[in-house]
C-alpha positions, 0 to 999 in steps of 0.5 A, spaced: 718 239 144 715 236 137 716 239 131 709 241 130 703 244 134 696 244 132 695 252 132 697 258 133 695 259 140 700 253 142 705 258 139 703 263 143 704 258 150 710 256 147 713 264 146 711 266 153 714 259 156 720 261 152 720 268 155 718 272 149 716 278 149 709 279 151 708 285 145 709 280 140 703 279 135 702 272 133 695 272 129 693 266 125 696 260 123 695 261 116 699 268 117 705 264 119 705 260 113 704 266 109 709 270 112 715 264 111 713 263 104 714 271 103 720 271 107 723 265 102 721 268 095 724 275 097 731 271 099 730 267 092 730 261 096 727 254 094 723 250 099 728 245 099 734 250 100 730 253 106 729 246 109 736 244 108 739 251 111 734 250 117 735 243 118 728 241 118 725 237 112 722 239 105 716 237 107 715 241 113 716 247 110 711 245 104 706 244 109 708 250 114 707 254 107 700 251 105 697 252 112 697 245 113 701 245 120 704 250 125 711 250 126 713 249 133 717 254 136 723 250 136 723 249 129 721 256 127 727 259 131 731 254 126 727 257 119 728 264 122 735 263 123 736 263 116 734 270 115 737 273 121 730 274 124 728 274 131 721 271 133 719 279 135 721 281 128 717 275 124 710 277 129 711 284 128 705 287 125 709 292 120 713 285 118 716 287 111 721 281 108 722 285 102 729 286 102 733 293 100 736 292 093 739 299 091 744 303 095 746 310 094 754 311 095 752 315 101 748 309 104 754 305 104 757 303 111 763 305 112 767 300 116 774 302 116 777 308 115 785 312 115 789 309 109 784 303 107 777 305 107 772 299 106 765 301 104 760 295 105 754 294 100 747 292 103 750 292 110 743 293 113 741 286 109 739 281 114 742 274 113 747 275 108 751 270 105 756 274 102 760 281 103 761 286 098 766 292 099 768 298 095 775 298 098 780 305 097 787 304 098 791 311 099 798 311 096 802 307 101 796 304 104 797 297 107 793 292 110 799 290 115 805 286 115 801 281 119 798 277 113 790 276 113 787 269 114 780 267 115 775 262 113 772 263 106 773 265 099 774 272 096 775 275 089 775 282 087 776 287 081 781 293 081 777 299 078 783 304 079 790 305 080 795 299 082 795 294 088 801 289 090 797 283 092 800 277 096 797 270 097 801 265 101 808 265 097 805 268 091 805 276 089 803 280 084 801 287 082 794 288 079 792 294 075 785 296 072 781 291 070 785 285 073 782 281 078 783 275 084 780 269 086 783 265 092 781 262 099 781 266 105 784 261 109 791 263 105 795 268 108 794 275 104 796 282 104 794 288 100 799 294 099 798 300 094 805 301 091 802 306 086 802 314 086 794 315 086 789 312 090 787 304 089 780 302 089 777 295 088 770 292 088 770 286 092 766 280 094 767 275 100 763 269 103 761 268 108 761 275 111 767 278 114 765 284 118 
């Protein structure tokens, strides 16, 4: 399939051939370019950054946004994958690319319970490049004797209480205001050895959950 199509009618034909939803509203080609531009700017990305992540040329993104060409379905899928969107989402009439920015305490996703409580900030945001957590370890709370290990990097700041953090063959007890930053590929473990809850605000990239 070629990189570009001459008009939005051909986009519809390709969508039907790929068994896309018949209810998807395609609209005019200039709507495609405008929506991609709105998506990109809402995510704070340059045309060059989007092109790199979507594995298309910078010129292609520029021409699409200027309505000089319409993207093929293959190219459009690559672009939408960057934002975590499906074709149906993109062509929905109520399409709105603006991200949520503020999250109240009750809106954070609780993704872990028990002696280690993890609440995720911005869990509803699509295409996230990082994960931000509010972590609470009750006294004795422990990620477990089996060390954690995964791709990426993580960092955090202790807000309250104390945490014993083991990374590789290094171990430190951190208190309020202390922080950490390490490669998540190193085996690591968190354990609250104090007498009060330990609270941490942390971030990791790419998202683990």
